[in-house]
N, C-alpha and C positions, 0 to 999 in steps of 0.2 A: 438633732432629733432623728429618730429612725424613720426611714421611708416606709410607708404602709401600702402594701399591695392592695389595689382595688380589684374586686372581682369584675371581670369584663365579659361581655357577650362572647368574645372570641374564645376565652378560656373555657366556657361551658360548651361552646360549639365543638371544640376539639374533643370533648369527652363524649360527643355523640348526642347531646341534648339539643335538638335543633328544630323543634316545632311540633312535638306530639302533645297529646292530652290537652287540646285547646279548650275543652269544656271546663277543665279546672283552671286553665289560664284565664278564662273569663272571670272566674272568682278572684284570681290573683290580681288581675287588672283593677277590678273594683276596689279591693282592699288597698292596693297601692295608691289609687287616686283619692279614695275617700278617707283613709286612715293613716297610711304609712308615709306621711309627709310632716315635717321635712325629713330628708334622708341624706346621708353622705354620698349615696349612689345616685346616678342619673336614673330616670324612669326606665330606660332601656336596660341598664345594669340590674335594676331591681327585678325586672321581668325575667332576665336571664337567671338570676339567683332563684327566683320562685319556680322557674321551669326545672331547675336541677332538683329542687325539693319534691316536685310532683313525680319526676321519674324515679328518684331514690325511694320514695314512699310507696311505689306501686305494689310491691309484694305484701305490704302491711295494710292495704285499704280494707276498711271495715273493722279493723282491730280497735279495741277500747283499752286504753292504758291508764294507770293511776300514778300520779306524782304528788309530792308533798313539799310544802315550804311554809315559812312563818308568815304571820299576818303583818305586812307593811304595804303602803300604797303601790309599790312596784309589782308585788306579787298579786295584789287585787286586780290590777290591770291585766296581768297575764291570765289569771284565772277567769276573769269575766269577759275579756275582749279577745286576747290572742288565742285562746283555745278555740273560739268560734272560727277565727281566721284560719287557723291551722287545719281544722276539720274540713272547712269548705275547700281549701286549696289542696290538701293531701288525701282526704278521706279517712284520716285517723282521728278517732274521738279521744280526747284527753280529759279525765277527771282530775283537775288541779285543785287539790284540797289545801286549805289554809288552817294552820293551828298555831298556838303560842310556841315560842322558841324552845321552851323546856320540853314540850310534847314532841316536837320535831326531833330533838336530840334523843329522847327516849325511844322513839320509833326506830331511828338509825341504830341505836344500841341494841334494840331487840332483834332487828334483822341481822346484825353482825353476830350476835350470840347464838341465834337459833338457826341461821341460814334458811329461814322461811321468807319467801318473797312477799313482804307486806306492801311495798310500793315498787314501781318499776324505775323510779329515779327520785332523787331528793335534791332540794336546794338546802344544803347545810353549811355552816360556817367553815371557812378555810382554817379556823382555829383547830379543826380536827386533822390537819395535815400530818401531824406527828402520829396520830392514831391510824389513819388510813394507810400511810406508807409503811407502818410496822406490821399491822394485823393482816395485811394483804387480802382482806375480804372485799375491799373496794377494787374497782377495775383501774389498772394503770392506763391512763388515757393515751399516753405517748405510744405505748405498744398497741393499744386498741385501734388508734387512728391509722396506724401503719399496717395492722394485721387484720384481725377478725372484723373490725368495724370500718375498714377502708372504704367499702362500697356505700356506706352511709355517712361518710365524713365530707362535709361541704368544702370544695376546693377554694371557696372564698372565705373560709372561717377566719384566717389571718390571726393566728395565735399571738404574734408579737404586738398586735394592736390592743390586746387586753392589758390595761395598766396594772392589774393585780396578779399577773401570771406568776410572778416570783413567789407570791404568797401561797400558791397552790402547787408549788414544786417541792417534792420531798428531798431528803438528804441524798437520795440516789440520783438526783438530777432529772427525774421523771415528773411529768405533769399528772396529778391525780384527780384534779377537780377543775371545772370550767367556770370562771366567774360569771355571775348573772346580775348581781347588784352589789354596789360598794358604797360605803359611807364612812366618814371619819368622825371621831369625837374631837370637837374644837371648842374654843372659848366663844361664848355668845354674850353680847352686851347691848344695852340701850344707848346707841350712839347719840340719839337726840338729847338724852339727859346728860351724858358726859360732856356734850358740847355747850351746855348752858354756862355762860360766863360767871353767874353768881355761884354755881356749884363748883366750878373750877377754882374760883377765888377762895371759897370756904375750905375746900380740900387742901389746897396749898398752905393755907394758914394753919391748919391742924397738923398735917403730916410732913410739910416741908418739901414736897416735890409735886410734879404735875399730875393731875387726874388724866389717865389715859389707859390704853390697853396694858394690863399687867404682864410684865416679863417674868416675874417670879411669884412664888406663893405668898411672900411677905406683902407684896403690893395687892394681891388679890384679897388677902385678909383685911388689909387696911380699907380697901374699897367696900368690902362687905360690911365692915363695922360702920363706915361712913354713912352709907345709905340707910342701914338699919337703925343706928343709934343717934345720928346727927341730922340727917335729912328728914327721915321719918315719913314725910308726906310730899307728894308731887301732884299738882292739879287736883287737890282734894282727895287723893287716893293714898292710903297707907302703903308704903313701899318697903321692900326688903332687899338686902345686898347680896343674896345668895339663893340658889335653888338646887335641890337634890332630892333623892328619895332614900327610904330606909326600911321598907317593909320586909319582914322576914319571909322571903320567897326566892326561888331560883335566880331571878334576875338581879338580886342583890349580890350574888356571887359574880355574875358577869360584870357588874358595876366595878368590881375590884380587879378581876382578871383582865378586863379590858384596859390594861396598861395603867391603872391608877398608881400602882407601885413604881412603874418606870417613870411616870411623871414626877414622882417625888425623888427619883434617882436611885432606886433599889438595886438595879442590875448593873451589868457591865456595858462598856461601849460595844458598838457593832450594829449593823443593819442587815437584814430586817429585824433581827433580835440580838440581844446582848450575848456574847460568849466570853468566858464559859458560863456565866450566870445570866439567865434571862429575866424577863419582867415578872414571872411567877415566883422568882427566887429559886428556881431549879438549876442545879449545876450540871453541865455536860461539857466535857473538855473539847477543845477544838480538835477536829479530825475524828471524833468519836461519835457513835450514835447511841451511847449508853448513858442515860441520866444517872447522876451519882448521889443525889440527895437534895432535899429542900431546906432542911434545918441548918442553922449556922454550924452546929457540931459536925455536920457532914460536908461542909463547904458551900452550902446553899445560903440563901438570904431571906427566906420567907418569914423568919422571926427575928431578923436583924434590926438594928436601930432605924434604918431608913424605912423599912416596911412598917414598923411600929409607929413611927412618926406619921406616915401616910394615913394609916387607919385612925390615929388619934385626931388628925386634922379633919378627916371626913366626918367623924362623930361630933367634934367640937363645932364646926361650921354649921352642921345640920341643926344642932340644938340652939345655937346663938343667933344665927343670921338668916335662916330660911323662914318662910311663912309658916304659921301654925298648921300642924297636921302633916307637914312634908315628910316627917319621919315615918309616917304610916302609909305613905304612897308607894306604889311599885313603879317600875319602868313605864308601863303603859298609861298610868294615871298622871304621871308627872308632866306630860306634854300639855294637856289642856290647861293645867295650872299655870304654865308659863305664858300661854296666850292671853290670859286675863289681863296682863299688862301691869303687874305690880312688883316685878322683879327687875333689878338693875343689871344683873350679870349671872352667868352660870359657867362654871369652870369646865364642866363636863357635859357637853351638849352634842348629840348625834346629828350629823347633817341629814340623816334619813327623815328628820322632822321638818326639813326645809319646805316640803310641799304643803304641810299644814300651816307653817308659820308665814306663808305668803298668801294665804286665803284672805279674802276681803273682809272689811269690818262688818259687812252684812251677815257674815257667817260666825260672828262672835270673836274675831281676832282683833285684839286691841293693840297689836304691835305693828300695824301698818297705818299709813295715813289715808286720807279720803281717796287718793288716786291709786292706792294699793302699793305704794312704795314702802319698803321696809324701814321702820324706825330703828332697827337693830342692825348689827353687823356680826359676822363670824371672823375670828382671828386665831392665830396660833395659840395653843394651850400654854399657860405659864408653867414653869418648872419649879420643883422643890429644891431645897438647899443641897441635896445629895447628888443632884443631876450634874453631868459633865458633858461638854461638847463632844459629839460623836455618838451619843446615845439616842435611841428612839425617844420621841417626846409625847407620844400618844398612840391611840388605837385606831385602826382602820378595819372595818368589818368587810369581808368579801364573801357574801353568800354565794355558794358555788355548786353547780350541778355535779352530783356524784352518782356513779353507777356501781352496782354490786354484782359480784360473781354469782350470787344466789338468785339473780333474776334470769329467767330463761332468755336465750340469746335473741330470739325474734322480738320479744317484748323490750329487751334492752336496746335493740337497734331502733325500734320505733320511738322509744323515750329519748334516745340520743338525737334523733331527728328533731323532736320537739325542743330539746334543750338548745340545739343550734339555731332553730327557727327564732326563738324568743331573744336570742343574743346576736342575731344576724345583722349585718350592716343595713339590710333593707328595713328592718324593724327598729333597730336600737336607738336611732336619734329621736324618733317620736316617743318611744318608751321612756327614754331618759328625760324628756320634757315633762312627762307625766309624773314619774316617781322621783326624779332628780337624784338617782343613785348611779353615778357615772361609772362605766366599766371600760369604755374604749377611748383611746387617744384621739382617733378620728372624730368621734362624737363631740368631745369637749372642745375640740378646735374648730368645729363647724360654725359657720357664720351666724346660724340661728342662736347659738349660745353667746356670741359676741353681742348680738342685739338684745338678748334677754338679761345679760349680766347685771345691769343696774338694778333690776328687780329682785335679784337673788342674794343680795347681802354679802357678797364675797365668795360664794361657792365656786363660781367660774374661775375667778382669780386664783383660788387655792388649788383647784385641780389642774390648772395650767402651769403652776409654779414648780420649780425643781425641788422645793421644800417638801412636797407631798410624800416623798419616800421615807420621811422620818416618822410617819404615822403607819404602823404596821399591825397585823393581827398576831394572835398567839402563834408561836413558831414550833420548830421541831424538837425543842427540849422537852415538851410536854408529851409523854409517851402514850397516854390514854385519856383524852379530854373528858369523855363522859364520866369516867370513874373519878377523876380528880376534881372536876369542876363542881360536883355536887357537895364536896367538902366545904367549899368556901362560904356559901350563903348561910349555912348553919352557924359556923364559927363567928362570922361577921355580925350575924343577927344577935349573937350573945353580947356584942359590944353595945349595940343600939338599945338593947333591953336593960343594960346595966349589970348583967349577970357576971361579966368578966371585964377586966381592963384590956386595953389594946394589946399590951404585952402578953397577958395570960391567953388571950384569944389567939394571937399569932403563934405562941408556943404550942398550943393545942393543934392549930392548923398545920404547922410544920411537922409535928410528930405524926399526925394522922396521914399526911401526904407521904412521909417516909414509910409508914407501916403499909400503906396501900401499894407503894412502889416496891416494897420488899416482897409482897405477894406476887406482883407482876414478875419480879426477878426470878422467883421460884418457878413460876409457870413457864417462863422463857427457858430457863436452864433445864427443866424437866421435859418440856414438850415443844420447845421452839415456837411458842405462841406468838412472840413478837419478832420472829425471824432473826433472833440473835441480837436485836437492837433494843431489847427490854432494859430496864434499869440494872445497874451493877453498883450498888450503894457503897460509898466510902464508909470505913469504920468510924464510929463517932470519936471525936477528939475534943479537948477543951476548946471552948469558943474562941478564946484569945489566940489560939494557933492560927485560925482563919482570919480573925479580925485584924491581926497585925500584918497580914500580907497585902500586897497591892490589889486594887480592884475590889469587887464584891466578894463576900459581904463586907460592908464598910463600917468602921467604928463610929460611935456616936459623936456628933459634932458638939463642940462647946456651945456654939450659938446656932440654933436652928431657925432663928428669924433674923437674917441679914437685912440690910437696908432695902426698902421697897424700891422697885424700879419699874417704870412704865415707858411706853413708846406711843407716838401718835399713829393712829390707824393709817393715815396717808403714807407714812414711812414704810409700813408693812406692805401696802399695795405696791409701792415702788420696788421693794425687794422681790415681791412675788413676780413682778413683770420683768 
């Protein structure tokens, strides 16, 4: 494990911050004592870090800045609590606005296209790393921290301590975004039900193997069928073997681009993303920064057999094994449905929901016991039949602070101070206990999380495990996330509505992605819009040319439902430890 530098009093003293602005230090002391506990820093180290913030913020006192992020518990805490702390300590007022993820992406896109300063900083997904590193409208943070922003860069920031920093690093090796919150999509299940001897016996009698955490999609499907069609009722409640959502809305697109295709095995081996073909099915050769196509005819895999299989299974399971009405829910509505306590498992569950899923029974959560202990556990996602060892196995979201060149430098500096404040070691441990969206190694390894681990259903064990690197965000193969992401939900929505088969929908999706990338190529060749790293599409060839070659796109398997395989949860925890 890397050694992580702790910010020390001596480090700040060397920089000349040795005891001024004590009026603001009184506010800092109050916040440290009353709010910012626990912390990986000692109280003395916290005070030194806050003293640095006071001094660095002096030129910007009285300024009011605007920042934007999506609505999740972590950002609610920042918006409602940390803005007050920051203002009292530094004298800078922050309007931290919360909107839906689609609206955040839209605002980012508008600022990039118009060069108008709508917000002074954004928390937007590291999924945009391919976009930001190509369009050059975002600030390259590596150069910023060493150059123009050096005077407002915290000497105790400790970039190496951020567990998702590789996700925010471009193909140029530069850091473009600073992680603020992070969560993975894992498998979720009712361990209390799986542990019942009578259900274990019944499952083995029907399927011939043990009821446990599914290793592959075959087992997941068997378990979904088992609870929905054979068990049907537990403790007087009608139960179902699967949960998902299908409403025709932007978040249906993220449901798929968030590595659903890679879980099935669509792409190539490689971390953090497959090369040459990634989990979106976009081909970009090793050593190149130019995407070459999404369709099988151009060497991509977005409409290949593995992708079509993935979409077909999503649609089939939603219809056959999920509670009535699930197909009309969106991302935000699907969470309270799960806490009702009538679902046995969910293949695709974001750990960002952990904070809600550990709420007490008094708040309507039927998935904890009377003492507040979770009746559920999270575990590694099962993989589809096209998946191979060495591939990513799921998605990890890294909502990350992003600055734009279109923001005036003084406002950008003030916003950068706020971004560092809410991710600082002084603040991060407490913030992580509130939102449970872990970004720092030092935080997840803090003793307070060792103590709390039994109440968090596997979250701590997962984030301490070496396996966590197999869950990664969208990578650099995607040249313009806002332009390409919006294609997905409309095409996938046509599967849910029955307008098109999975093959038809993915053919249309791949074609539209290629057409969009062709326009990007033209813009890049004519005006250097993507800095020479825009798409350079392969000429279309017969699909068999690509399907007969090693790696992705992969030819259709004769048997897409191999024998189901499960593992005991206790074995997973041993492996994680």
